N, C-alpha and C positions, 0 to 999 in steps of 0.2 A: 699237367699234373704225379708227382711223382704218387707209388702208391704210400709212400711212408709220409712225404704230408697228407692225402689223402686222409688216409686211418689218421693221424694225428688231433686232425680238424673233426671229425668224425665221434674219435673219441671226449673230442673240446664238446661239441655238440651235447654230447649225453650229458658230460658235467656239466652244464650249463641250462638241459634239461632237473636234473636232477635238483640244484641246489638251488632252483623255480621253487619246485614243489615241497624243499624244505622250507621255506618256505611260508608255508600255504596247510600244511598238514607234518605232524609228524613224521620220523625215518621211515615206520613199521608200516603204516600206511600205504607207502609210496609204492606202488605199478608201474615193473617193466613198461603195462602199458602205455602209463600217462607217459614215462621218460620215451617213448621210440613217437610217437601220437606230437607232443608241445614239438621231440626236434624234424619227425619228419623220415624216420627211416626204419625198416625193418624189426620183425625182431628177431629173426636171420644175422644182421648184420651186430646188433646186440650181441650177441651172443655169438657174436664172432670175433667181438674182441673185449666183455666181462662175462666171465662167469654168474654175475649174476649182478645186484645191484652191493650189495658189499663190498666186491671188487672194485666198481664201478668210485664206491664212496670211500672207499682204503685210496686208491689213482689219485683221484681229485684232491687227497689231504696232501697227497706226497708229490704233484707238481707245485702244487703250492705253493709248498713248506721246505718239503724234506731238501727236494731239487735245489733247491738256493743256500737250506745247507750247507748241506756236502761242496759245494760251491769257493765259502771262509775259508782264512786261509788258520785254521781254529789253531794255531803253533800260537799268531795272538792273539785272536780275536774268540777263545771260546765261549768271552759273554757277550761277545754279538751275539756271536747265534743260536744263546739263548734266549737269550731277550728276544733275534727275529721268531723264534720258534714262542715266545714270551707274546711279546705283540700282533702274532695273526689267527694267537687263540684272539685274541680279546677283540680283535675287527672282525673276528669269523664264529663267534660265542654264539652265532642261532645255530649255526650248523654244527659247532662241538659240542653246542648241547644238548643239538634232536640226535646228536649219533650218541656221546653218550649216554641218553635217556634212555637210549629206542635199543643198543644193538650192547649196551653196555661196556662198565669200565673193559674187565680183557682185553675184548675189540677193538675197541678205541689204543688205548696203550698197543695192543701188533697191530696199528698202522706207522707205529717210530720204533719200531723197537729192530729188526732185523735192518733197516735205514740207521740207525741209532749205535749198534753195533758197529758198522763198517764204520762211521766217523767218528767212533769211538778208538779205533784201531789204528787209523788215522793217526790221532793226536798220540797214542800212546808212539808207535812207531816216530815219529817229529822227536816227540818227547828224548826217545830213546838214544835219538841222534846226537842232538841235540848234549845229553850226556855223556854219549863218546861210549856206554855203555847199552849191552842188545840182553833181551828178557829169553829164555826161551818160551819154545810156541806155547806150552801150557799155556804157561801162567801167560801172558799177553792174552791167550786168548780168555785166562780165566777175568784177567784187569777189566778188555774191552767187554765182555759182559754181565760184568761186578755192575760200576759204575756207569750203561747202560737202563740195567736193572733200579739202580740208584736215580742216575738220574729222570726216565721217562714216570718210574715214581711217585717225586717228588714232581712233574710236571701236573700228576695224575691227581693226587693229590691239589695240588695249587686250582686245578678248575674247580676240584667240588667246596673249595673253601673259598674261590677269589675273594669273597666280602668283606673277607677278618684276615688276608693275609698279602702286605705288602710285597709287590715285585720284584719291586727291588731291594730286599731284605732278601728273599727265594735265590732270587741272581748271584745276591753279594755268597750267600751261604755254599754255592757251590760253587759257585766260581772260585772262594778259599780251601776249600774242601778237596776239588781238583789239581790242584795247582799247590796244596802240600803236600798233600799223601803221597801222588805219583816220581815228583821227582828223589822220595824219599826210598818209595821201591824199589825205582830202579837200582839207584847209586846201589841198594842194599842188596835187590837181585838177582839183577845183570852181574850179566860177563863184563869185564876190559875190552872194548872194542881195540 
């Protein structure tokens, strides 16, 4: 087995231990000692792979959801990508709620932020190609952060208000807003290619 495969297996074992621990107690009460004891690795191995338990939690969420979303053809499936993330949140309600309650809104939001910015940037670039217009780099990056902030903010609001807010309506509103505003911005502020 290669080092990369062994490393990935170790990370998955640590993530499984964390997931099991989160079923029993709040995230803030979980220790590295519990995690390593359950999966049979030593403390040095844990810290070789992760800076702390928060880094392990972030990696686990990214592996479960964000890496899958990166594979979507966002030009035709932005709605599907958003739905996938929201379905993931519903299926992993306990994990997300535990993280949200223990580490707070900003930390959970940061789990998604960098990856969503990259995903949003890819979407903008694809829309530029389709429109045959090109935005300047500064404005393109601004839009990627703007849409990411809006998307992650709406997801965080939906997490805290899921009982009162219909998922399909949120997805519809987000999709409509992005799909209507972005082409207009590209046409207005982009230069023809």
